[in-house]
N, C-alpha and C positions, 0 to 999 in steps of 0.2 A: 076736543083737545083740552086738557087740564090748563088752567091758568098758571101764572107765575107763583111761586111759592110765597107765603106771607110771614113776615117776621114781626114779632111783638115784644121780643125780649133778647137779652144776651144769650139765653140758653137756646133760643130759635136759631140764632146765628151759628152757634156751636154746633147744634144738631145738623144744620144745613152743610157745614163743612165736614162733619163726621160721616155724613151720608154718602159722600163721594161725589155729589153733584157739582161741588166746587172744587175743581181740578185745575192743576198748571197755573196759568196766568203769572202773578208776580209772587206766589207764596214761596217758591224756591229761592228766587232772588232775594226777598225780604229776609229770609232766613239767614243767608250768607252775608247779607248787609249788617243784620244784627250780630252775627259772629265777628264781623269786622271790629265792632265795638269792643267785644271781648278780646280780640287780638291786641288791641291798644292797652286794655286794662292789664293783660299779663306782661305785655312788654314793658310798661312803665313800672310795674312792681319788680320785675326781675332785672332791668337794666342797671341798677344801683347795687345789686347783691355782689357783683364782682369787685366793685370799687369801694366796698366798705372799709377796708384796711387802708387803702390810699386816702380816703376821706379823712380817717382818724389821723393820719400822719400830716396831711396838708394843713388842716385846721387845729391840730395839737389838741384833740378831743380827749377828755376823761372817758372812762368806761361808761359812766352814766350818760354823758352827752352823745356817745356813740349809740347807746340804746334808744335815746330820745330821737336821733336822726332815723335810725332804722324803724322805729315804732311809729313815727308822726304819719306817715302814709296810712297805716292801719287805723290809727285814731280817726283820721279824716274819712276813711272808708266806712269805719263804723257809724259815724254820725251821717254820712251820706246815705248809707243803707236804710237807716231808721227814718230819716227825713224823705229820702227819695221813694221808699216804698209806698208812704202815704201820698206823696205828691204825683207819683205815677198813677195811682188810683183816682186822685182828685182832679188833675189837670190834663191827664191823658198820656199816652205812650209817646206819641210823636213830638209833643212839646219838649218833654224831658229828654228824648233822644237827641235832639238837636242842641239843647242848651248845655248838656254835660260835655260836649266836644270842645266847647270854649276852655273849660277847666283844663283839658289835656294839652291844648296848644300853648296857652300862656304858662302853665306850670312847668311843661318840660323845658321851654326856653329859659325860664327863670332858674331852673335847677342848673342847667349847663353853664349859666354864667355867674352863678352865686359867689360873691366874694367873700362870704363868711357863713358861719355855721347857722347863724339865726335866719338868714334869708333861705338857705337850703332847707332847714326844717320847715319854715312856712309854706315854701313852694311844694314840697312833699305832702304837706297837710292838704293844701289846696287840690293837688293831684288826687289824693285818696277820696276827697269829697266827690270828686268827678267819677271816679271808680265805683264808689258805693252807690251812686244814683245810677249809672250805666247798667250795672249787672242785672237788677231786677226788671228794668224796662226791656233790655234785650231778650231775657228769657221770657218775658211775658208776651214779647212780639212772636217769638218763635212758637210758643205754646198755642197762641190765638190764631195763628195763620195756618196751622197744620192740623190735619185729621187726628182723632184719638189714636187710631191705629198707627203706630209709627211716631207718635209725639214723643214718646220717651226717648227714642233714639235721637230725633231732631234735637231735642232740648240738650241730651248728653253730648252733642257735638261740641259744646263749649269746651269739653275737657281736651281733646285732641288740638283744638284751636289754641288753647291756653299753652300747650307744650310747643306748638309749633312757634308761637310768638316768644316764649322764653328761649327756645333754640336761637330765634332769630336775633335776639340781643347779644348772644355770644357769637353769631355769625357776623354781625356788625363789628365786634371786637377784633376778630381774627385778622382780617386784612390790615386794620389799624395797628395791631402788634408789630406787624413788619414795616409799615409805611411811616410811622411816628417815630422819631428818634428815641432812642432807649432812655434819654435823660427826661423825656416828657411822658413816660409810660404812667406816671403817677395821675396824670389827667385823661387817661383813656376813658374813664367812666363819664366824663363831661360830653365826650362825642357820643357815647352810646345813649345817655339820657336825652341830650338835645335832639338826636335824630328821631326820638319819638314824636315829635311835632309834625313830621312830615306825613306818616299815615294817618294822623289824627285829621289833618286837614283834607286828605284824600277822602276819608270816610265821611266827613262832614258834607263835603260837596256831593258825594254819591247818595247819601241819604236825602239831602234836599231835593234832589232831582228825581229819586225813584220811589221814596217810601210814603206811605199815608198813614192815617191813623188806624188803630185796630178796630175792625167792625164791631167785634164783640164789645169793646170798652164803649164805643159810641152808642150802641143799642142799650147798654146798661145804664147810660146817662139820659136815656129817653129820647135821643136824637135818632129816631129810626130811619128818617129820610137820609141822613148821612151815612148811616151803616148800609143803606141799600146802594148809595152811590159808591161807597168803597168796594162792596162786593162786585159791582159792575166793573169798576176800574181794575180791580186787583184778580178777579176771576172771569170777567165776561159774562156774570151771571145776572140775568134779570130777575129781581125779587120786588115785592110789593111791601111798603111800610103798613102795618096794621095799626090798631090802637093800643097804645101801651097799658099794662095793667098799672095799678096804683103803687106798686112797690118798685117799678122799674126807675122811677126817677129819683129815688133816694140817693143821696151822695156820701161820700166817705165823711167821717166825723172825728177824725183824729185818733185820741186814745180810745175811743169806743171801738174802732175797727180792730186795733191790736187786741183788744179784750176778747174780740170774738174768736181770736185764734185759740184761746184756751176755754172755750166753751163747747158743751155737746160734743158732736162727733169729730170736731177738729182738735180736741185737747190732746189725745194721744199721737195724732199725726203731727202735730206741733212739736211735741216732746221728741218723737222720733227725728223728725227733720232737723231740729236744733241740735240733737246730740250727735248725729251723723255728720252735719256740717262742721261743728266745732272740732270734733274728734278727728276726722280726715284732715282739717286744717292743722291741728297740733302736729300730726305725723309729717305732713308735707313741708311745713315751714321749719320743722327741725332738721329734716333730712333733704327733701327734694330742693327747697328753696336755698338751703345752706351747703349745697354741693360744692361751690367754690372754696368755702371755709373748711369743709371736711377734707377736700383734696389738698389744700395748702397747709392746714393746721394739723389734723389728725394723722394724714398719711404723708406729710412733709413733702409735697411735690412743688414744682416752681410755677411761675405765672402762666407759661404757656400751656402747660398741663391743666391749669385751672380754668382755662378757656376751652381747651378741646375736650376735656371730660364732661363738664355740663352740656356742651354742644351735642355731643354723642348721645348722652343720656336722655336729653330732652327730645331731639329730633328723630331718635330711633325708638327707644323704649317707651318713651311718654307718648309720642304720637301714635305708634303702632298699638300700644295698650289701650288707648282712648278709642281708636277706631274699631278694635275688637269689642270693647264694651258697647259701642254704637250698634255693631253688627248683631250682638247677641241680645240686645235690649227687648225686643219683641218676644224671643223665645224664653228668656229667664226672667225679665222684669227687674225693676230697681232693687227690690229687696234681696234677691239672690245674687245679684251682681255685687252689692255693697257687702253682703255677708261673706262671700267666697274672697273677694278683695281683701277684706279686713284680716281674714284668716292667713292668707299668703304673706300679707305685709307683716304680720306678727311674727311668722317663722322667719322671714328674711331679717327683720331687726333683731331677733334673738340670735340668729347666725352670726350677724356682724358683731354682736356682743362677744360671742364665743371666739371669733377669729382675732380679736384684739388688735394691737398694733402689728400690722403685717409688713413685710418687706420681701423683695425679690418676686418669686413666682407666686407667693401668697397673695401679692396685691391683685392678681387676676382673680382670685377667688373672692376678695372684697369687692372688686369692681363688678363680677357677676351678681352677688347678692344685692348691691346697689341697683344694678339694672333690673333685677326681678322686682325689687321694691318700687321703683318708679313705674315699671310696666304695670303691675298689678294695682298701684294706687290709682293709676289713670284709668285702668279698665273698670274698676269698681267704685270704691267709696269716694275717690276724687271727684267724680262726675255726680254720683248719686245724691250727696247731701243737698246740692242745689236743685237737681231734677226733683227730688221728693218735695222740697219746699216750694216748687213752682207749680207742680201739678197736683197737690193735695187740696187746693182751694179753688172755688169757682172764680169767674172772671172778676166780681165785685171785690174779691179779696186777695187776688193773685199778686198784685203789687205789694201789698203789706206782707203777705205770706213769704214771698221771696225776699222782701227786704229784711224780715226777721231772720231768714236763713242766712242771708249775707252778714247780718250783725253777728250772729253766733260764729259764722266762719271767721269774721275779724277778731272776735274775742279769741278763738283758738289760736289765731296767728299771732296775737300780741303775747299770749302766755308762751308759745313756742320761742319767738323772737327774743323774749326777755330772759328766759331760763335756759335755753339750750347753750348760749355761751357760758354761763356761769357754771351749769352742770358739767359741760364738756371740759371746763378747766378743772373741775374738782374730780371727775370720774374718769377722764380720758375717753377711751373707746367704751367704757362701761355705760356711757351716756345712752347708748343704743338700748340697753335694758329698760332705762326710764322711759324712753320714747315709745318702747313697745307696749306700755301700758294703755296708750290711746287705741290701737287697733283692738287689744283686748276688751276695753271697755265698750268699744263699737260693736263687738261680737255680742256682748251681753245685753246691749239695748235692743239689738235686732232680734235676738232669740225671745226676748220678752215682748216686743212689739212687731207684729208681722205685717203690718200695712203695706201694701204695694199700690201706689196711685196709678200705675200704667195699667191696671186691670180694671178701673172704675171710671166712668164719665163723672167727674165731680160737678160739671155744670148741669147735668141732668137732675142731680140730686139736690141741687141749690133751693129749689122751690119745695122740697119735702120738709117736714118737721124734722128736726135734728135731735136724735136720741143721745142720751148721756154718753153711751158707749157704742161703737160700731161692732156688730158681730164679726169675729174673724180679726179684728185689729190687734186684740190682745191674746196671748196664749192663755189657754185654760190651766 
């Protein structure tokens, strides 16, 4: 009888998981626990979207101060993503996974009771740091505990989870609308934001009880004995720790690791991942995130409709579109999903611009186009920006790579949150034409760069010499 498999590197661990010998165990549970963090990320981002108008009135904010409150969480998320991506590779997935939950609990409660604009802005900034750290580590966990076939779909599960959480924030608001006296409706946002501390505590406790470090990361640090123990605990798989090669024990070294993203075979992948992440973020935060403002401002509907509309769009169109993308991931791959999604989002936004200020039955047409936009954003580019950024790099660079993708996503969101109110005020419904430039640019990038990480085992190529350009990644 052959002896137990021998592991000498992170690539060996990944190959073992890809071989199918490491099945079942905790991998599925770890995937959903990681997605629990993304649920909190999305909930905390969206819970304040409904209340921005009330916050402005409560604290008598100027337009600039309103923009600062709205963008503060994005600035924190940008810094958290850049620092968190490095720390995830340096300190490990598990340590960072546990630490970032503290940000969510403290910041959510501070937001809920904030007596002034300054404390609210500071708490949102801290919350953003936690989100920026959590996203790269969650996606790295999902990628490293699942086999290559189906990995793209597992990583893409973050998108329907995002819409489920966004819908949940409006689901919390709905009963409060009827239970809280009308005179106190201006404080509904405090209840929604503060409630975010509850799932954060639950996820933190579950993570502590059931999660372990990534075996691929442990092996990449030269701790093969620990990697073997994790494989035993997580999959019930007996493996033997061999002698690590000299390159295995190299650790992340800050800016040098970021520089690697723009060298050799990784350069065009990084450009594609960064562009898709940023552009999908622009279109989402201009339209999907701003649904309450669009319904109340551009479509002139009341407070209850501003709760029910986003609730419907997120829980129905967003979740179902994301699940369809997960379902088709193995068949189509990331590139085709992002390309087709951008194309339909462009057509939906152009249609919204043509519809203009609708009333009566025409509102149903506007609602249908908004639903189509949310569905195909979730199905395609919404998920694939971060999926590409996570799967395009080997274990040693995965945290930095996904952190860079998060940083580009946050840059896109800050641009959308800052310029959309200004443009909508100047252009009215013509603002949808301006937003349509984002999916159009996304289409052009994908036509030029045809890289699809769901078709390649990047950990297997990590030990190969890196050519300056991968064949097939650029169109000829």
